[in-house]
C-alpha positions in Angstrom: -168.2 -11.4 282.4 -164.9 -10.3 284.1 -164.8 -7.0 285.8 -164.4 -4.2 283.3 -160.9 -2.7 283.2 -160.1 1.0 283.4 -161.2 1.8 286.9 -157.9 1.3 288.6 -154.3 0.7 287.8 -152.9 2.0 284.5 -155.3 4.6 283.1 -157.0 4.0 279.8 -157.2 7.8 279.2 -161.0 7.8 279.2 -161.1 11.5 278.7 -162.1 10.9 275.0 -165.2 8.8 275.7 -167.3 11.7 274.2 -166.5 15.2 272.8 -165.4 17.6 275.4 -168.4 19.9 275.2 -170.8 17.0 275.7 -168.7 15.6 278.7 -168.8 19.0 280.3 -172.5 19.6 279.8 -173.8 16.1 280.6 -173.6 13.8 283.6 -175.1 10.9 281.6 -173.1 7.9 280.5 -170.0 8.9 282.5 -167.5 6.5 283.9 -167.7 6.9 287.7 -166.1 10.0 289.3 -162.4 9.7 289.8 -161.7 7.5 286.7 -160.7 10.3 284.4 -156.9 10.7 284.4 -154.5 12.9 282.5 -156.7 12.7 279.5 -156.2 13.2 275.8 -157.7 16.6 274.9 -158.0 17.2 271.2 -161.4 18.7 270.7 -160.4 21.8 268.8 -162.1 21.1 265.5 -163.8 24.5 265.3 -160.6 26.5 265.2 -160.9 26.7 261.3 -164.7 27.0 261.3 -166.6 30.1 260.3 -163.8 31.6 258.3 -162.1 31.4 255.0 -158.9 29.4 254.6 -155.9 31.8 255.0 -152.4 31.5 253.7 -151.1 30.7 257.2 -153.7 27.9 257.5 -152.6 26.4 254.2 -149.0 26.6 255.2 -149.7 24.9 258.5 -151.5 22.0 256.7 -148.5 21.7 254.3 -146.2 21.5 257.3 -148.3 18.7 258.6 -148.1 16.9 255.3 -144.3 17.3 255.3 -144.1 15.8 258.7 -146.0 12.7 257.5 -143.8 12.5 254.4 -140.9 12.4 256.8 -142.5 9.2 258.3 -143.5 10.9 261.6 -146.8 10.2 263.3 -149.0 13.2 263.7 -150.1 14.5 267.1 -153.8 15.1 267.8 -153.7 18.8 267.2 -152.4 18.1 263.7 -155.0 15.4 263.1 -157.7 17.8 264.2 -156.4 20.3 261.7 -156.7 17.8 258.8 -160.2 16.8 259.9 -161.3 20.4 259.5 -159.9 21.1 256.0 -162.7 22.0 253.6 -160.8 23.5 250.7 -160.9 21.0 247.8 -157.5 22.1 246.4 -155.9 21.5 249.7 -157.6 18.1 249.9 -156.0 17.3 246.6 -152.6 17.9 248.2 -153.6 15.8 251.2 -154.6 12.9 248.9 -151.3 13.2 247.0 -149.4 13.1 250.2 -151.2 10.1 251.5 -150.5 8.2 248.2 -146.8 9.2 248.5 -146.6 8.1 252.1 -148.1 4.7 251.3 -145.6 4.2 248.5 -142.7 5.3 250.6 -143.6 2.7 253.2 -145.0 -0.2 251.2 -144.2 0.5 247.6 -146.9 -0.4 245.1 -148.0 -3.6 246.8 -151.6 -4.3 247.8 -152.1 -7.3 250.1 -155.2 -9.5 249.5 -157.1 -11.8 251.9 -160.6 -13.2 252.5 -162.8 -13.4 255.6 -164.1 -16.8 256.7 -167.2 -16.4 258.8 -167.5 -19.2 261.4 -170.7 -18.3 263.3 -173.7 -16.0 263.2 -175.1 -17.2 266.6 -174.9 -14.2 268.8 -175.7 -13.1 272.4 -175.5 -9.4 271.6 -178.2 -7.1 270.1 -176.1 -4.6 268.1 -178.8 -2.6 266.3 -176.9 -2.4 263.0 -175.9 -6.0 262.6 -177.6 -8.9 260.8 -176.3 -11.3 263.4 -178.0 -9.5 266.3 -179.9 -11.6 268.8 -183.1 -9.7 268.1 -183.2 -10.6 264.4 -185.8 -13.3 264.5 -185.7 -13.8 260.7 -182.0 -14.8 260.8 -181.0 -18.3 259.9 -178.3 -19.3 262.4 -175.3 -21.4 261.8 -172.0 -22.2 263.5 -169.6 -24.1 261.3 -168.2 -27.4 262.5 -164.5 -27.9 262.4 -164.9 -30.0 259.2 -167.1 -27.4 257.6 -164.6 -24.6 258.4 -161.9 -26.9 257.0 -163.9 -27.3 253.8 -164.3 -23.6 253.3 -160.6 -22.9 254.1 -159.5 -25.6 251.6 -161.8 -24.1 248.9 -160.3 -20.6 249.5 -156.8 -22.0 249.4 -157.6 -23.6 246.1 -158.6 -20.2 244.8 -155.2 -18.8 245.7 -155.7 -17.2 249.1 -152.9 -17.6 251.6 -154.3 -15.6 254.5 -157.7 -15.7 256.0 -159.5 -13.6 258.6 -161.6 -15.9 260.9 -164.7 -13.9 261.9 -167.3 -15.0 264.6 -170.2 -13.5 266.4 -170.1 -13.5 270.2 -171.4 -16.7 271.8 -169.0 -18.2 274.3 -170.7 -21.6 274.2 -170.6 -21.8 270.4 -167.5 -19.9 269.5 -165.2 -19.7 272.5 -161.4 -20.2 272.8 -161.7 -24.0 272.6 -163.5 -23.7 269.3 -160.9 -21.3 267.8 -158.1 -23.6 268.8 -159.7 -26.5 267.0 -160.4 -24.5 263.9 -156.9 -23.0 263.6 -155.2 -26.3 264.3 -157.2 -28.1 261.5 -156.7 -25.3 258.9 -153.0 -25.1 259.5 -152.5 -28.9 259.4 -154.8 -29.7 256.5 -154.8 -26.8 254.0 -152.3 -24.5 252.3 -153.4 -21.4 254.2 -150.3 -19.9 255.7 -151.6 -17.4 258.2 -154.9 -16.9 260.1 -156.1 -13.7 261.7 -159.0 -13.5 264.0 -161.8 -11.0 264.5 -163.8 -12.1 267.5 -165.3 -10.8 270.8 -162.9 -9.5 273.4 -161.2 -12.1 275.5 -159.3 -12.4 278.8 -155.5 -12.3 278.9 -155.4 -16.0 279.5 -157.7 -16.8 276.5 -155.6 -14.4 274.3 -152.5 -16.3 275.3 -154.1 -19.5 274.0 -155.2 -17.8 270.8 -151.7 -16.5 270.2 -150.2 -20.0 270.9 -152.5 -21.5 268.3 -150.6 -19.6 265.6 -153.0 -16.6 265.0 -151.1 -13.7 263.4 -153.3 -10.7 264.1 -156.1 -10.1 266.5 -158.7 -7.7 265.2 -161.5 -5.9 267.1 -163.3 -2.7 266.5 -164.6 -0.3 269.2 -167.4 0.5 266.7 -167.8 4.0 268.2 -165.9 5.8 271.0 -168.9 8.0 271.7 -170.3 6.5 274.8 -174.0 7.6 274.5 -174.1 6.3 270.9 -172.2 3.1 271.9 -174.7 2.3 274.7 -177.7 3.0 272.4 -176.4 0.8 269.6 -175.4 -2.0 272.0 -178.3 -2.2 274.5 -177.9 -5.8 275.7 -175.3 -8.6 275.8 -171.7 -8.6 276.9 -170.9 -6.1 274.1 -172.8 -3.4 276.0 -169.8 -3.1 278.4 -168.0 -0.2 276.8 -164.9 -0.3 279.0 -164.3 -4.1 278.6 -164.2 -3.6 274.9 -162.0 -0.4 275.2 -159.3 -2.4 277.1 -159.2 -5.3 274.6 -156.0 -4.3 272.8 -154.2 -3.9 276.1 -155.1 -7.5 277.0 -154.2 -8.8 273.6 -150.8 -7.1 273.6 -150.1 -8.2 277.2 -150.9 -11.8 276.1 -148.3 -11.7 273.4 -150.0 -10.2 270.3 -147.7 -7.7 268.7 -150.0 -7.3 265.7 -153.5 -6.0 266.4 -156.1 -4.5 264.1 -158.4 -1.7 265.1 -161.2 0.4 263.6 -164.5 2.1 264.1 -167.8 1.5 262.3 -168.1 4.7 260.3 -171.6 6.1 260.3 -172.6 5.4 263.9 -171.5 8.8 265.1 -169.7 11.9 263.7 -166.9 10.3 261.7 -164.5 13.2 262.5 -164.8 12.6 266.2 -164.5 8.8 266.0 -161.5 9.0 263.7 -159.7 11.4 266.1 -160.6 9.2 269.1 -159.3 6.1 267.3 -156.0 7.8 266.5 -155.9 8.9 270.2 -156.3 5.3 271.3 -153.5 4.2 268.8 -151.2 6.9 270.2 -151.8 5.7 273.8 -150.8 2.1 272.7 -147.7 3.4 271.0 -146.7 5.4 274.1 -147.2 2.4 276.4 -145.9 -0.5 274.3 -143.7 1.0 271.6 -146.1 0.1 268.9 -149.7 0.5 268.0 -152.1 -1.3 265.6 -150.7 -3.2 262.7 -153.8 -2.3 260.7 -156.6 0.3 260.8 -159.8 -0.7 259.0 -162.4 1.6 257.5 -165.7 -0.3 257.7 -168.6 1.9 256.7 -172.1 1.2 257.9 -174.1 -0.9 255.3 -177.6 -2.3 255.2 -178.1 -5.6 257.0 -181.1 -8.0 257.3 -183.0 -7.2 260.5 -181.1 -4.0 261.2 -182.7 -1.5 263.5 -180.2 1.3 262.7 -181.9 2.9 259.7 -181.9 6.6 258.9 -179.0 7.4 261.0 -177.9 11.1 260.9 -174.1 10.6 260.6 -173.9 9.3 257.0 -170.4 8.9 255.7 -170.1 9.8 252.0 -167.7 8.4 249.4 -165.7 11.6 249.6 -165.6 11.3 253.4 -164.3 7.8 253.2 -161.5 8.9 250.9 -160.6 11.5 253.5 -160.6 9.0 256.3 -158.2 6.7 254.4 -155.9 9.6 253.8 -156.0 10.8 257.4 -155.2 7.3 258.8 -152.3 7.0 256.3 -150.9 10.4 257.2 -151.5 10.2 261.0 -149.8 6.8 261.4 -147.6 6.2 258.3 -146.6 2.7 259.2 -150.0 1.1 259.6 -151.8 -1.0 257.0 -155.0 0.6 256.0 -157.6 -2.1 255.2 -160.6 -1.7 252.9 -163.2 -4.4 252.8 -165.8 -5.5 250.2 -168.4 -3.4 252.1 -167.5 -0.8 249.5 -168.5 -0.7 245.8 -165.9 -1.7 243.3 -165.3 1.7 241.7 -164.7 3.4 245.1 -162.4 0.5 246.1 -160.4 1.0 242.9 -159.8 4.6 243.8 -158.8 3.7 247.4 -156.2 1.2 246.1 -154.3 4.2 244.7 -154.8 6.6 247.5 -153.6 5.1 250.7 -155.1 1.6 251.2 -152.6 -1.2 251.5 -154.7 -4.3 252.3 -158.0 -5.4 250.8 -160.4 -8.3 251.0 -161.7 -9.9 247.8 -164.3 -12.4 246.8 -165.8 -12.2 250.3 -168.8 -13.8 251.8 -170.1 -12.6 255.1 -172.2 -15.5 256.3 -171.1 -18.9 257.7 -170.9 -21.5 254.9 -171.2 -18.7 252.4 -168.4 -19.9 250.1 -170.0 -23.4 249.8 -173.7 -22.6 249.5 -173.9 -18.8 249.4 -174.9 -19.0 253.1 -178.0 -17.5 254.7 -178.0 -14.5 257.0 -175.1 -12.1 256.2 -173.6 -9.7 258.7 -173.9 -6.9 256.1 -174.5 -6.4 252.4 -171.5 -6.8 250.1 -170.6 -3.9 247.8 -167.9 -5.4 245.7 -168.7 -8.9 244.5 -165.7 -9.4 242.2 -163.6 -12.6 242.6 -160.0 -12.7 243.8 -158.8 -13.1 240.2 -160.8 -10.1 239.1 -159.5 -7.9 241.9 -155.9 -9.0 241.3 -156.3 -8.1 237.6 -157.7 -4.7 238.5 -154.9 -3.9 240.9 -152.3 -4.9 238.3 -154.0 -2.8 235.6 -153.7 0.2 237.9 -149.9 -0.2 237.9 -149.9 -1.6 241.5 -148.6 -4.9 242.7 -151.0 -7.6 244.0 -149.6 -9.6 246.9 -150.6 -12.8 248.7 -147.6 -12.6 251.0 -147.7 -13.8 254.6 -144.0 -13.6 255.5 -143.8 -10.8 258.1 -145.9 -12.6 260.7 -143.8 -15.8 260.3 -140.4 -14.1 260.2 -140.9 -12.0 263.4 -141.3 -8.7 261.6 -144.1 -7.6 263.9 -144.9 -5.0 266.6 -142.2 -2.5 267.3 -139.8 -4.1 264.8 -142.3 -3.8 262.0 -143.1 -0.2 263.0 -139.4 0.7 262.9 -138.8 -1.0 259.5 -141.9 0.7 258.1 -140.9 4.2 259.4 -137.4 3.6 258.0 -139.0 2.8 254.6 -137.1 -0.5 254.4 -140.1 -2.8 254.9 -141.1 -2.2 251.2 -137.9 -4.1 250.2 -139.3 -7.2 251.8 -142.8 -6.4 250.6 -141.8 -6.1 246.9 -139.9 -9.4 246.6 -142.5 -11.3 248.6 -145.3 -9.9 246.5 -143.5 -11.2 243.4 -142.9 -14.6 244.8 -146.5 -15.0 246.0 -147.8 -13.7 242.6 -145.6 -16.2 240.8 -147.2 -19.0 242.8 -150.6 -17.6 242.0 -149.8 -17.6 238.3 -148.6 -21.2 238.4 -151.5 -22.5 240.4 -154.6 -20.4 239.9 -154.6 -17.6 237.4 -156.3 -17.9 234.0 -157.0 -16.1 230.8 -156.1 -12.5 230.4 -155.2 -12.0 234.0 -152.6 -14.8 233.8 -151.1 -13.2 230.6 -150.9 -9.8 232.3 -149.4 -11.1 235.5 -146.9 -13.1 233.5 -145.9 -10.0 231.6 -145.4 -8.1 234.9 -143.3 -10.9 236.4 -141.1 -11.0 233.3 -140.5 -7.3 233.5 -139.5 -7.7 237.1 -137.0 -10.4 236.2 -135.3 -8.0 233.8 -135.0 -5.4 236.5 -133.9 -7.7 239.3 -130.4 -8.3 240.6 -131.2 -10.7 243.4 -131.7 -14.0 241.6 -135.4 -13.6 241.0 -135.3 -15.6 237.8 -133.8 -18.6 239.6 -136.4 -18.3 242.4 -139.2 -18.3 239.7 -137.7 -21.4 238.2 -137.9 -23.2 241.5 -141.5 -22.2 241.8 -142.2 -23.5 238.3 -140.5 -26.8 239.4 -143.0 -27.1 242.4 -141.3 -25.3 245.3 -143.7 -23.3 247.4 -143.7 -20.7 250.2 -140.5 -19.0 249.1 -140.1 -15.7 251.0 -137.6 -13.3 252.5 
C-alpha cells in the first residue's frame, strides 16, 4: 500500500474528519498533530434547534432556495441551514425547488444504466458488506474476461448502452491489468458505448491506465467521513486506511478523469453530518480543479448476507432519503444525483420526480448474476423491475427515459459540463439525445404496451421538433445507430 496522502503538500482540509465538538473533546482517531490546515468549519447545525421556526428563519431558507434556482452552488452555512429544517411546509417548498432545479438543468430526462459486478473476492472486512473477507458463507467468484463479455452482451441486448463495472478489492484478482482486459473486450465485442468503474482506490499511474482504456467515470464512495465510525466499520484490509481513500478523487482527477462519482453509505453515521462533509469535499474539489463530482449517489445501508452491521443507531428513513436527494440537488445544481435499486420501487418512483437524474434498473449485485442469478450479493435489491418496466414507469410519470452516452464521448465533461449545466444549456443536448436513444430502444428492444407508449411520445416530439428529428428517426428505422449531438 502506498503511503497515505494528506500529511504534506496540498492540504486535504481534514478538519471535517469528525464533528467539531467530537474533535475538540477527543484525542482518539486523529490525524497526527500538524496535519490540520485551514479547515472547513460548518458544524452549526444547532442554530435552529430548541426553538420554533420564525419568519426570519423561513425567509432565510427561501433566500437559499432562490440562490439554488439561480444555479449557484450553496455554501456550507446554507447547507447546514437546510439540514436543520424541520417544518414540513418548508420542506414542501424545498422539494419543489429541488424538482425545479433538476428540470432547469436536465429537463425531464432520467438516464438509465446497469451495474456489472466483476468480482466478490475481497481482502477487506467491511462489516456491512456481503463481500467482506470474514463472510465465510460467501460463494466467491471473479468473472473471466469471456464471462464479463457474455454478461455485457446480454445487457446490451436488453437495451443498455452504459454499464458500471463494480469490483471488490483484491489486487491479484481485480487489478488494473484485469480492468484493461475487460474494458477492451466489452468495447470491441458488444454494443455497450460507455463503461464506468466503481473500484478500490488506485495510484495516479493506475488511474492513467484506467482512463486510457476508455472508462468514462470513476466512482468511489468514502462510506462515512466520520473517522471513528470509518475505522470501526473497516477494521482490516487496505480500506482501513481512511486518508488513502479520502485522497482518491484528487488522484483520479490528476490522472485525467474529469468525471468522478462520489457518495457516502447512508446509515453508518448521522446522515446530516455525512451529507455536509461530502458537500464540503465536493466544494474543495471545485475550488482546486474548477469542477467537482459528475455524480453524487445516495446508497442507503441495506441488509447483506454475513453482515455484522446490524441494529445500527443511525437509520435513514424514506423521508430522510427524500431530503438528502433534495439537498444534493440544491447544494450542487449541476451534479447528477444517482438512485440505485437498493431502494424499493415506490420510493424510487417518487425520487424520479424530486431531484434524481440517473437510476440503475434491472440490477444484479453479484458476479454472474445476470446469467445465473449469481450467489453472494453485495446487498439486497429493493427494486427488481426490469429495464423495460422502469422505462415504462418513467414515461408514465411524464418524464423522459434516456439511454444516452454522448457527453462522455463528445468532451462535455469536467468544468465544461459544469458550466453548460449551470448555464442551463446542457438540457438541450440531453433532450435530443434522450429521444434518439429512446428511438433506438423502441426499434430494438421495447415490446407490448411500453413500446406503444414510447412510440406515442416520440411521435408527439416529432410534431414539436424543428431540428429534423423526423429525418433522424427515419435513419434509425433504416438501421443507423449511435446518432447523437
